[in-house]
C-alpha angles and dihedrals in degrees: 000000000000118000123189122222117293110266099200133061112256091193111020120188111264089219144334125229110254137143087221130073110271109249119175138096092222109028099082142333088259092054092046092051092051092053092044091052092051093048093047094050092048090051089054093046089051091053088051091055090047090056091216138068124269111261113223142013109211125185121193115189124197103215099202134060109263131184112253092246089055091049091052095045094045093048092048088057094045092047090051093052091046092052090048088056093052103263115151112190153135114237129201122195122214136182120223132215087250086063095247128120132238133186126216116206124200107200122213100179122083112246138148120252097246092051092048093049091051091050092051094050089050093048100046126073116271110270092239086064099040130010114232143138138198141217127201125196124176113229122232104183107346100211098119093035090068088062094041092054094054099029087233119177109274133160120235148130116288119181091342094311130109109238132183096212110039099176096043093113095047094045109108125175122213116233109258124261096023090129090241117135113219098220140350141164138256112211125336099333101150118071087208128010108287091237089055092048092053092046090055091047096051089048089053092049091052090049091050092048090050094047092051091060088069113098093219093051094047091048092051090051090052092046096049091048092058094037092060092047094248089291089129119059116252090232092054090052092049091054094043094052098032094053092058112009093160095060109128094244092052091044092054092049092049090049090052092049089053091050090050089056091053092050091050089050 
């Protein structure tokens, strides 16, 4: 039986030496993780701006080996038909160890399952021309799905063991220069342009980092962590206080801590 060339990297480079931040979905595992982290965070920020959860996670699997050019051309047609039928979605493309390709779709528009299933059937090629199957799952909150879509690095419990990279075994990198885009959108998925979202996020991160250099801010974080009995994660408190240390409530608390110091003295 004929098999085409393998489309994924069986032994991707862990990293490549560079003085710049690694940015590529195919160059190395490190660069993939960086790209995946950025996309995942943008997905979560987009959901925050939507003020509601995403609606559906759809997976469409091509069951046969297809040349990359065929995958790209087929998906372009499918995405156009989905858009014409009202689907608004992010899609992420992944290879599998069986040398096939599947697409995850994160839907933004509100739609019932029966209608969504019908639209997908109408948009995909007939199964007598191309073998494929679909899976539809409603989304409740959508926090973890952002990392599942991209296979971003995320800690978790796997087979009873705490691991620092939950999706490491499922993370496959396409071979470079296949002409296969890693992800894209159908309709108006982003509440703001993705570049603008990421710029805002990086600016916030810089602000938090600078705020946490202040002694009074760091002390308040430590105090709150012990005050709440460690029921809130330390990192969450760092972000809450560091993002807006001059908020009136935080300022009053810091002033009280300063007064407590004077009383002790």
